[in-house]
C-alpha positions as CSV (number, residue, x, y, z in Angstrom):
1,M,-69.1,-16.0,54.6
2,T,-67.1,-19.2,54.4
3,K,-67.2,-19.7,58.1
4,K,-71.0,-19.2,58.1
5,W,-71.4,-21.8,55.3
6,N,-69.1,-24.2,57.2
7,S,-71.2,-23.9,60.3
8,I,-74.5,-24.4,58.5
9,I,-73.3,-27.4,56.4
10,V,-71.5,-29.1,59.3
11,C,-74.6,-28.7,61.6
12,A,-76.9,-30.0,58.8
13,A,-74.6,-32.9,58.1
14,A,-74.4,-33.8,61.8
15,A,-78.2,-33.7,62.1
16,L,-78.6,-35.9,59.0
17,S,-76.0,-38.3,60.4
18,C,-78.0,-38.8,63.5
19,Q,-81.2,-39.3,61.5
20,A,-79.6,-41.7,59.1
21,S,-78.2,-43.8,61.9
22,A,-81.5,-44.0,63.6
23,V,-84.1,-44.3,60.9
24,C,-83.7,-48.0,60.4
25,D,-83.7,-48.9,64.0
26,D,-87.5,-48.3,64.4
27,S,-88.4,-50.7,61.5
28,P,-91.3,-52.8,62.7
29,S,-89.7,-55.9,61.3
30,I,-86.5,-55.7,63.4
31,H,-87.8,-57.1,66.7
32,F,-89.8,-59.8,64.9
33,M,-86.8,-61.1,63.0
34,R,-84.0,-60.7,65.6
35,T,-84.2,-64.3,66.8
36,T,-84.5,-65.7,63.3
37,L,-81.4,-63.7,62.3
38,R,-79.3,-65.0,65.2
39,K,-80.2,-68.6,64.1
40,A,-79.5,-67.9,60.4
41,N,-76.2,-66.1,60.8
42,P,-75.0,-65.0,64.3
43,A,-72.3,-62.9,62.8
44,L,-74.8,-60.6,61.2
45,S,-77.5,-60.6,63.8
46,S,-76.4,-57.3,65.4
47,Y,-77.3,-55.3,62.3
48,Q,-79.3,-57.3,59.8
49,V,-82.9,-56.7,59.3
50,R,-85.4,-58.6,57.1
51,E,-89.0,-58.1,56.1
52,A,-91.5,-60.0,58.3
53,V,-92.8,-63.1,56.7
54,S,-96.5,-63.8,56.7
55,T,-97.6,-66.8,58.6
56,K,-100.4,-67.5,56.2
57,H,-98.8,-69.2,53.3
58,E,-100.7,-69.2,50.0
59,P,-99.7,-71.8,47.4
60,L,-96.9,-70.9,45.1
61,S,-96.2,-67.8,47.1
62,V,-98.6,-65.6,45.1
63,S,-99.9,-63.8,48.1
64,K,-101.8,-60.7,47.0
65,S,-99.8,-57.6,47.8
66,S,-101.4,-54.2,48.3
67,F,-101.6,-51.9,45.4
68,L,-100.0,-49.3,47.7
69,E,-96.9,-51.6,48.4
70,P,-94.7,-50.0,45.6
71,T,-95.4,-46.5,47.1
72,I,-94.8,-47.8,50.6
73,R,-91.4,-49.4,49.6
74,A,-90.4,-46.2,47.8
75,I,-91.2,-44.1,50.9
76,R,-89.3,-46.6,53.1
77,F,-86.3,-46.5,50.8
78,W,-86.1,-42.7,50.6
79,R,-86.8,-42.3,54.3
80,H,-83.6,-44.3,54.9
81,V,-81.4,-43.4,52.0
82,G,-82.3,-39.8,51.5
83,P,-80.5,-38.5,54.6
84,I,-77.4,-40.5,53.6
85,V,-77.3,-39.1,50.1
86,L,-77.9,-35.6,51.4
87,H,-75.1,-36.1,54.0
88,Y,-72.7,-36.9,51.3
89,K,-73.8,-34.0,49.1
90,L,-73.6,-31.5,51.9
91,T,-70.1,-32.8,52.7
92,E,-69.0,-32.4,49.1
93,L,-70.4,-28.9,49.1
94,W,-68.5,-28.1,52.3
95,F,-65.3,-29.2,50.6
96,K,-65.9,-27.0,47.6
97,V,-66.8,-23.9,49.7
98,A,-64.2,-24.2,52.4
99,H,-61.3,-25.6,50.3
100,V,-60.6,-28.3,52.8
101,D,-57.2,-29.9,53.0
102,S,-56.9,-33.2,51.2
103,N,-55.9,-35.2,54.3
104,V,-59.0,-33.8,56.1
105,R,-61.1,-34.7,53.1
106,R,-59.8,-38.3,53.1
107,E,-60.4,-38.7,56.9
108,T,-63.9,-37.2,56.6
109,W,-64.9,-39.5,53.7
110,E,-63.6,-42.5,55.7
111,K,-65.7,-41.5,58.7
112,L,-68.7,-41.0,56.5
113,H,-68.3,-44.4,54.9
114,S,-67.9,-46.1,58.3
115,L,-71.0,-44.3,59.6
116,H,-73.4,-45.2,56.8
117,A,-72.2,-48.7,55.5
118,R,-74.1,-50.8,58.0
119,T,-77.1,-48.5,57.7
120,G,-77.0,-49.3,54.0
121,L,-77.0,-53.0,54.7
122,R,-79.9,-52.7,57.0
123,V,-81.9,-50.9,54.3
124,I,-81.0,-53.6,51.8
125,L,-82.1,-56.4,54.1
126,D,-85.2,-54.6,55.1
127,L,-86.4,-54.0,51.5
128,R,-84.6,-57.0,49.8
129,G,-85.6,-57.4,46.2
130,L,-83.5,-55.5,43.7
131,F,-81.5,-53.8,46.4
132,V,-79.9,-57.2,47.4
133,K,-78.7,-57.6,43.8
134,I,-77.3,-54.0,43.7
135,G,-75.5,-54.6,47.0
136,Q,-74.0,-57.8,45.5
137,V,-72.7,-55.9,42.5
138,M,-71.2,-53.2,44.8
139,S,-69.6,-55.8,47.1
140,S,-67.6,-57.2,44.2
141,R,-66.1,-53.9,43.1
142,A,-63.3,-53.5,45.7
143,D,-61.5,-51.2,43.2
144,F,-63.9,-48.3,43.6
145,I,-66.5,-49.0,46.2
146,P,-65.2,-47.8,49.7
147,R,-63.8,-50.7,51.7
148,Q,-66.3,-50.1,54.6
149,Y,-69.2,-50.9,52.2
150,I,-67.3,-53.9,50.7
151,D,-66.7,-55.4,54.2
152,V,-70.4,-55.1,55.1
153,F,-72.0,-55.8,51.7
154,Q,-70.0,-59.0,51.2
155,A,-72.6,-60.7,53.5
156,L,-75.0,-60.3,50.6
157,Q,-73.1,-62.8,48.4
158,D,-75.0,-65.7,50.0
159,S,-75.8,-64.8,53.6
160,V,-79.1,-63.0,53.2
161,P,-81.4,-64.2,56.0
162,P,-83.5,-67.1,54.6
163,W,-87.2,-67.6,54.4
164,D,-88.9,-70.1,56.8
165,D,-88.6,-73.8,55.8
166,S,-92.3,-74.4,55.9
167,Y,-92.9,-71.5,53.5
168,I,-90.3,-72.8,51.1
169,H,-91.8,-76.3,51.3
170,D,-95.2,-74.9,50.4
171,I,-93.8,-73.3,47.2
172,I,-91.9,-76.5,46.2
173,R,-95.0,-78.7,46.9
174,Y,-97.3,-76.5,44.9
175,S,-94.8,-76.2,42.0
176,L,-94.3,-79.9,41.7
177,K,-98.1,-80.6,42.0
178,S,-99.2,-78.0,39.5
179,C,-96.4,-78.4,36.9
180,Q,-95.5,-82.1,37.0
181,G,-98.4,-83.6,38.9
182,L,-96.0,-84.9,41.6
183,Q,-96.1,-85.0,45.3
184,L,-93.1,-83.5,47.2
185,E,-92.6,-86.7,49.2
186,E,-92.2,-88.9,46.0
187,V,-89.5,-86.6,44.6
188,F,-87.5,-85.5,47.6
189,D,-86.3,-87.8,50.4
190,T,-85.1,-84.8,52.4
191,I,-84.9,-81.0,52.0
192,G,-82.0,-79.8,54.1
193,E,-79.8,-76.8,54.8
194,V,-80.0,-73.4,53.1
195,L,-77.0,-73.0,50.8
196,G,-77.7,-69.4,50.0
197,S,-80.5,-66.8,49.9
198,A,-80.3,-63.9,47.6
199,S,-82.3,-61.3,45.7
200,I,-84.6,-63.6,43.7
201,G,-84.4,-67.1,45.1
202,Q,-83.2,-69.3,47.9
203,V,-81.1,-72.5,47.4
204,H,-81.4,-75.6,49.6
205,K,-79.4,-78.8,49.6
206,A,-81.7,-81.8,49.1
207,K,-81.8,-85.6,48.4
208,L,-83.9,-87.2,45.7
209,T,-85.8,-90.3,46.4
210,Q,-84.6,-93.6,44.8
211,K,-87.3,-93.2,42.2
212,Y,-85.5,-90.2,40.8
213,G,-81.9,-91.4,41.3
214,G,-81.3,-90.9,45.0
215,E,-78.6,-88.3,44.4
216,T,-77.9,-85.1,46.3
217,V,-79.1,-82.0,44.5
218,A,-79.4,-78.3,45.0
219,I,-82.9,-76.8,44.6
220,K,-83.5,-73.1,43.9
221,V,-86.9,-71.7,44.9
222,M,-88.1,-68.2,43.8
223,H,-89.1,-65.7,46.5
224,P,-92.7,-64.6,46.6
225,N,-93.7,-61.6,44.4
226,A,-90.1,-61.2,43.3
227,E,-90.9,-60.1,39.8
228,K,-93.3,-57.4,40.7
229,M,-91.1,-56.2,43.5
230,F,-88.1,-55.9,41.1
231,R,-90.1,-53.9,38.5
232,N,-91.1,-51.3,41.1
233,D,-87.6,-51.2,42.7
234,F,-86.0,-50.4,39.4
235,K,-88.1,-47.2,39.3
236,V,-86.9,-46.2,42.7
237,F,-83.2,-47.0,42.0
238,R,-83.3,-45.2,38.7
239,T,-84.2,-42.0,40.6
240,L,-81.3,-42.6,43.0
241,C,-78.9,-42.9,40.0
242,K,-80.1,-39.5,38.6
243,V,-79.4,-37.9,42.0
244,A,-76.2,-39.6,43.2
245,L,-74.9,-42.2,40.7
246,P,-75.2,-40.8,37.2
247,G,-72.6,-43.1,35.7
248,W,-74.8,-46.1,36.6
249,D,-77.7,-45.2,34.3
250,P,-76.8,-47.2,31.1
251,I,-75.7,-50.2,33.2
252,L,-78.9,-50.0,35.2
253,R,-81.0,-50.0,32.0
254,E,-79.3,-53.1,30.6
255,L,-79.4,-54.7,34.1
256,E,-83.2,-54.2,34.1
257,L,-83.6,-55.7,30.7
258,Q,-81.6,-58.8,31.6
259,M,-82.8,-59.3,35.1
260,M,-86.5,-59.3,34.1
261,T,-85.7,-62.5,32.2
262,E,-84.6,-64.3,35.4
263,F,-88.2,-64.9,36.7
264,D,-88.6,-68.2,34.9
265,Y,-86.3,-70.9,36.2
266,N,-87.0,-73.0,33.0
267,N,-84.8,-70.5,31.2
268,E,-82.0,-70.9,33.7
269,A,-82.2,-74.7,33.5
270,N,-81.9,-74.5,29.7
271,N,-79.0,-72.1,30.1
272,L,-77.2,-74.4,32.4
273,L,-77.7,-77.3,30.0
274,C,-76.3,-75.3,27.1
275,V,-73.3,-73.9,28.9
276,R,-72.5,-77.3,30.4
277,N,-72.5,-78.8,26.8
278,N,-70.3,-76.0,25.5
279,I,-67.8,-76.5,28.4
280,A,-67.7,-80.2,27.6
281,K,-66.5,-79.4,24.1
282,S,-64.0,-76.8,25.2
283,P,-60.3,-76.9,26.3
284,Y,-61.6,-76.3,29.9
285,A,-63.7,-79.4,30.3
286,N,-61.4,-80.9,32.9
287,K,-60.9,-77.6,34.7
288,V,-64.3,-76.2,35.5
289,V,-67.7,-77.7,36.4
290,V,-71.2,-76.5,35.6
291,P,-74.0,-78.2,37.5
292,E,-76.4,-80.4,35.5
293,P,-80.0,-79.4,35.7
294,K,-82.8,-82.0,36.2
295,I,-84.9,-80.6,33.4
296,D,-88.0,-82.9,34.2
297,L,-88.3,-81.5,37.7
298,C,-87.8,-77.8,36.9
299,S,-90.6,-75.2,36.5
300,K,-91.0,-71.4,36.5
301,R,-90.4,-71.1,40.3
302,L,-88.3,-74.3,40.9
303,L,-84.9,-75.2,39.7
304,V,-83.4,-78.7,40.5
305,M,-79.7,-79.3,39.7
306,E,-76.7,-81.3,40.5
307,F,-75.1,-80.4,43.8
308,I,-71.4,-79.4,43.6
309,S,-69.4,-79.1,46.9
310,G,-67.0,-76.3,47.3
311,K,-66.2,-72.9,48.8
312,K,-66.6,-69.4,47.3
313,L,-63.4,-68.4,45.6
314,A,-62.9,-65.4,47.9
315,S,-63.6,-67.4,51.0
316,H,-61.1,-70.1,49.8
317,I,-58.4,-67.6,49.3
318,E,-59.1,-66.0,52.7
319,G,-59.0,-69.5,54.3
320,E,-55.6,-70.3,52.6
321,L,-54.3,-67.0,53.9
322,A,-55.5,-67.7,57.4
323,S,-53.7,-71.1,57.4
324,I,-50.4,-69.2,56.9
325,F,-51.2,-67.1,60.0
326,D,-52.0,-70.2,62.1
327,G,-55.7,-69.9,61.6
328,D,-55.9,-66.2,62.4
329,L,-58.8,-65.0,60.1
330,T,-58.5,-61.4,61.4
331,M,-54.8,-61.3,60.4
332,S,-55.6,-62.7,57.0
333,R,-58.1,-60.0,56.4
334,K,-55.6,-57.3,57.3
335,V,-53.2,-58.7,54.8
336,L,-55.9,-58.8,52.1
337,K,-56.8,-55.1,52.8
338,A,-53.1,-54.1,52.8
339,K,-52.6,-55.7,49.4
340,Q,-55.7,-54.1,47.9
341,Q,-54.6,-50.7,49.1
342,A,-51.2,-51.2,47.6
343,I,-52.8,-52.1,44.2
344,F,-55.3,-49.2,44.1
345,Q,-53.6,-46.3,45.9
346,T,-53.4,-43.5,43.2
347,N,-50.2,-42.2,44.6
348,V,-48.3,-45.5,43.8
349,I,-50.2,-46.6,40.7
350,D,-47.6,-45.2,38.4
351,S,-45.0,-47.6,39.7
352,C,-45.5,-51.3,40.4
353,T,-42.3,-51.2,42.4
354,N,-43.5,-48.5,44.7
355,G,-46.8,-50.4,45.2
356,D,-44.9,-53.5,46.1
357,K,-42.8,-51.6,48.6
358,G,-45.9,-50.1,50.2
359,F,-47.4,-53.6,50.6
360,L,-44.2,-55.1,52.0
361,W,-43.9,-52.3,54.5
362,Q,-47.5,-52.8,55.7
363,L,-47.0,-56.6,55.7
364,N,-43.9,-56.3,57.8
365,A,-45.9,-54.2,60.3
366,I,-48.7,-56.7,60.3
367,L,-46.4,-59.6,60.8
368,G,-44.8,-57.8,63.7
369,E,-48.2,-57.1,65.2
370,S,-49.3,-60.7,64.9
371,N,-46.3,-61.9,66.9
372,K,-43.7,-59.7,68.4
373,D,-41.3,-62.7,68.7
374,L,-41.2,-63.4,64.9
375,N,-37.6,-63.4,63.7
376,I,-36.5,-62.4,60.2
377,M,-36.4,-66.0,58.9
378,T,-39.9,-66.7,60.0
379,K,-41.1,-63.5,58.3
380,V,-39.3,-64.5,55.1
381,V,-41.0,-68.0,55.2
382,K,-44.4,-66.4,55.6
383,V,-43.8,-63.9,52.8
384,L,-42.8,-66.9,50.5
385,Q,-46.0,-68.7,51.5
386,L,-47.9,-65.6,50.7
387,A,-46.2,-65.4,47.3
388,S,-47.1,-69.0,46.6
389,M,-50.7,-68.4,47.6
390,S,-50.9,-65.3,45.4
391,H,-49.6,-67.3,42.5
392,D,-52.3,-69.9,43.0
393,A,-55.0,-67.1,43.2
394,R,-53.6,-65.6,40.0
395,K,-53.9,-69.0,38.2
396,K,-57.5,-69.4,39.3
397,L,-58.4,-65.9,38.2
398,S,-56.6,-66.4,34.8
399,L,-58.6,-69.6,34.3
400,L,-61.8,-67.8,35.0
401,L,-60.9,-65.0,32.5
402,D,-59.9,-67.6,29.9
403,V,-63.1,-69.6,30.3
404,T,-65.2,-66.4,30.0
405,G,-63.2,-65.2,27.0
406,H,-63.9,-68.5,25.3
407,Q,-67.6,-68.3,26.1
408,I,-67.9,-64.8,24.8
409,F,-65.9,-65.0,21.6
410,N,-66.3,-68.7,20.7
411,D,-69.7,-69.8,22.2
412,G,-71.4,-66.4,22.2
413,M,-73.0,-67.4,25.5
414,Y,-71.6,-66.3,28.9
415,N,-72.6,-65.5,32.5
416,G,-73.4,-61.8,32.8
417,D,-73.3,-61.9,36.6
418,P,-69.9,-63.5,37.6
419,H,-69.9,-62.1,41.1
420,P,-67.8,-63.9,43.8
421,G,-70.7,-65.9,45.2
422,N,-71.2,-67.6,41.8
423,I,-67.6,-69.0,41.7
424,L,-66.6,-72.0,43.8
425,V,-63.4,-73.8,44.4
426,L,-64.4,-77.5,44.5
427,D,-63.0,-80.2,46.8
428,C,-61.3,-81.7,43.7
429,G,-59.5,-78.4,42.9
430,R,-61.6,-77.5,39.9
431,L,-63.7,-74.3,39.7
432,G,-67.5,-74.5,39.9
433,L,-69.5,-72.0,37.9
434,I,-73.0,-71.6,39.2
435,D,-76.1,-69.4,38.7
436,Y,-76.7,-68.8,35.0
437,G,-79.8,-66.7,35.5
438,Q,-78.2,-63.8,33.8
439,T,-76.9,-65.6,30.8
440,R,-76.0,-63.3,27.9
441,R,-76.0,-64.3,24.2
442,L,-74.1,-62.6,21.4
443,T,-74.7,-62.9,17.7
444,K,-71.8,-63.7,15.3
445,S,-71.6,-60.1,14.1
446,E,-71.5,-58.8,17.7
447,R,-68.8,-61.3,18.7
448,L,-66.6,-60.2,15.7
449,A,-67.2,-56.5,16.4
450,L,-66.3,-56.9,20.0
451,A,-63.3,-59.0,19.0
452,G,-62.0,-56.1,16.9
453,V,-62.1,-53.8,19.9
454,V,-60.5,-56.2,22.4
455,S,-57.8,-57.3,20.0
456,S,-56.9,-53.6,19.4
457,L,-56.9,-52.9,23.1
458,G,-54.7,-55.8,23.9
459,K,-51.8,-54.5,21.9
460,S,-48.9,-53.1,24.0
461,T,-48.4,-50.0,21.9
462,N,-50.0,-46.7,22.8
463,S,-49.3,-44.9,19.5
464,M,-51.8,-42.7,17.8
465,K,-52.1,-45.4,15.1
466,S,-53.3,-47.7,17.9
467,V,-55.7,-45.1,19.2
468,H,-57.3,-44.6,15.7
469,E,-57.5,-48.4,15.3
470,I,-59.4,-48.8,18.7
471,A,-61.7,-45.9,17.8
472,A,-62.5,-47.4,14.4
473,A,-63.3,-50.8,16.0
474,M,-65.6,-49.1,18.6
475,R,-67.5,-47.4,15.8
476,K,-67.8,-50.7,13.9
477,F,-69.2,-52.2,17.1
478,G,-71.9,-49.4,17.2
479,F,-70.4,-46.8,19.6
480,R,-71.0,-43.2,18.6
481,S,-69.9,-40.0,20.3
482,R,-70.9,-36.4,19.8
483,D,-67.6,-35.1,18.4
484,S,-66.0,-38.4,17.2
485,D,-62.9,-37.7,19.3
486,D,-60.7,-40.8,18.6
487,E,-58.6,-40.4,21.7
488,N,-61.6,-40.1,24.0
489,I,-63.3,-43.0,22.3
490,A,-60.2,-45.1,22.9
491,K,-60.3,-44.2,26.6
492,F,-63.9,-45.2,26.7
493,A,-62.9,-48.6,25.2
494,A,-60.2,-49.1,27.8
495,L,-62.6,-48.2,30.7
496,Y,-65.3,-50.6,29.4
497,F,-63.2,-53.6,28.3
498,D,-59.7,-53.4,29.9
499,S,-59.0,-51.5,33.2
500,D,-59.5,-48.4,35.3
501,D,-55.8,-47.5,35.5
502,V,-55.8,-44.4,33.3
503,G,-58.6,-42.8,35.3
504,R,-56.8,-43.5,38.6
505,K,-53.5,-42.0,37.1
506,L,-55.4,-38.9,36.3
507,G,-56.7,-38.7,39.9
508,Y,-60.3,-40.0,39.5
509,A,-61.0,-42.1,42.5
510,T,-63.8,-44.1,40.9
511,P,-64.7,-45.3,37.4
512,Q,-67.9,-43.3,37.6
513,K,-66.0,-40.1,38.1
514,Y,-63.7,-40.9,35.3
515,L,-66.7,-41.8,33.1
516,Q,-68.3,-38.5,33.9
517,Y,-65.0,-36.8,32.9
518,L,-64.9,-38.6,29.5
519,N,-68.5,-37.7,28.9
520,S,-67.7,-34.1,29.6
521,V,-65.0,-34.1,26.9
522,D,-67.0,-36.0,24.2
523,P,-70.2,-37.7,25.4
524,M,-71.2,-41.1,24.1
525,V,-74.6,-40.8,22.3
526,A,-74.9,-44.4,21.3
527,V,-73.8,-47.5,23.2
528,P,-74.7,-51.0,21.7
529,D,-76.7,-53.2,24.1
530,A,-74.3,-56.1,23.5
531,A,-71.4,-54.0,24.9
532,V,-73.0,-53.1,28.3
533,F,-73.0,-56.6,29.9
534,V,-69.6,-57.5,28.5
535,A,-68.4,-54.2,30.1
536,R,-70.2,-55.1,33.3
537,T,-68.5,-58.6,33.3
538,S,-65.1,-56.9,32.8
539,F,-65.8,-54.6,35.7
540,L,-66.9,-57.5,37.9
541,F,-63.8,-59.4,37.1
542,R,-61.7,-56.4,38.0
543,G,-63.5,-56.2,41.3
544,L,-63.0,-59.9,41.9
545,G,-59.3,-59.3,41.1
546,A,-59.2,-56.6,43.8
547,L,-60.7,-59.0,46.3
548,L,-58.0,-61.5,45.4
549,Q,-55.3,-58.8,45.4
550,Q,-54.7,-58.9,41.6
551,S,-54.7,-55.9,39.3
552,L,-56.4,-56.9,36.1
553,H,-56.4,-55.9,32.4
554,T,-59.2,-58.0,31.0
555,S,-58.4,-57.3,27.3
556,H,-54.9,-58.9,27.9
557,H,-56.6,-62.1,28.9
558,W,-59.3,-62.0,26.3
559,R,-57.2,-61.0,23.3
560,K,-56.2,-64.5,22.3
561,H,-59.8,-65.5,22.2
562,A,-60.7,-62.4,20.2
563,L,-58.0,-63.0,17.7
564,K,-59.1,-66.6,17.3
565,A,-62.6,-65.4,16.6
566,L,-61.3,-63.0,13.9
567,E,-59.1,-65.7,12.4
568,T,-62.0,-68.1,12.2
569,N,-64.7,-65.6,11.3
570,G,-66.5,-66.5,14.5
571,D,-67.1,-70.1,13.4
572,G,-64.3,-71.8,15.3
573,K,-62.8,-73.2,12.1
574,P,-59.6,-71.7,10.5
575,L,-60.0,-69.6,7.4
576,Y,-58.1,-70.7,4.3
577,N,-55.3,-68.2,4.1
578,L,-52.8,-68.0,1.2
579,G,-50.4,-66.0,3.3
580,L,-51.3,-62.8,1.3
581,I,-53.2,-61.3,4.3
582,P,-51.2,-61.3,7.6
583,I,-53.3,-62.2,10.6
584,T,-52.2,-60.3,13.7
């Protein structure tokens, strides 16, 4: 019986594999866009696809879309993704029925990820819309998304093929004329290179005319029909979550609520202004930069802001690493992957020492591979250079966490989407924080309730007293579980606001699987809205840490800010304390 099942499942999986690999290749937009893709990004041209752009441009990009378009997009999505999901499900079933050896399982999963990762990217670039945003989120979670998908989806951070210049100019022209009564030529001297193209908008470098100051700016232009497309795409992706990603459902609901506020760039302009003013009053004023919006030139579909020059943080680290290997970018990526594997391998997670040995062993092999003539002293020098670079990366990541902790607990206003493409290392050495479309706000009571959870998590003790304290703080925040199991609630708190380590120690390869396990023990029946995006921010920082080879516990970095909020009652001013009540 088992052999029969094996044959059936393997044959079905193989057939689906062939179908999944081929379905995207016959998209009618591939041939149309191939030349454009080569010009936009030659490194991606072999597998990227984008939706054909109409040559008839209507003002403000409000071209009428067919009422059948949502249905057509859903069919295109499932035609491409359905076979992939089924391939994974059938493979999982095969493992259960045949009791396959763990090494064979690992090799099979690796082959499956390699087979489908680029197909996934082609689907995203063909459909665009929400799927680009989801791909960006996935690309920043190197601690649980398979590395094959990380490597391919990182192109989505800012390398999505751009819209035609003439099309973008039409949108800008109409926006300025209808909202400010201005002509494009009297505002912009030049509109230059594309700085990034993503899920909702496209950013260009531009120069203002002398009438408006003559400075270099960045202008963000909203993609056509973006809002309507996102609403329909959420319905499609919600179905996918029910089938294949059940742990994503609460995050997806909150993501939908927040992202549907992004379709008015006036909001983002005001967010930038507010965050910039908050930073100016903070201890981090000389360490980070937030671009200044040009409020008078902004509108619903057009955002004009100060241009800040820098590299993405992950790219900066990769470049620093390449310089150690004499400009060899391939070798630098091998070292990055080796370090990530040393951090996140479940068989070494119990011992930091073992993890370091695993990395050093791989590093020694890589150094030998890069140059057979390297002597011991040269290897030692390169290892010391790597240690120095790692220290610098750790400092930058700590600064990011500190700034975000200050914004959450002191300002009550923070970026709910700190993916790697939104963090720059500037020429002056400071960090640039951009893209505040998903700005989140917390009330005073929410900040204090969250501070109670984070301050309890950040303690070093794992005693039952600490477990009860964490669970009590979670309930005060608004979390409710079916059985009120304190130990399980404390594990939920650690997963949401600290790290994934406990789940990996228990053998759960991803946070989703660990979340499913926790829900099987004592499911959460109430999760406060304010918690979801803070948790997502924590997850994104952990993913960024993985990309930068750092294992993170966000509560350890945020605890000092949480304690300060509790000490000042969330007002930023010390409470009058007679010394009768200890503040811990």
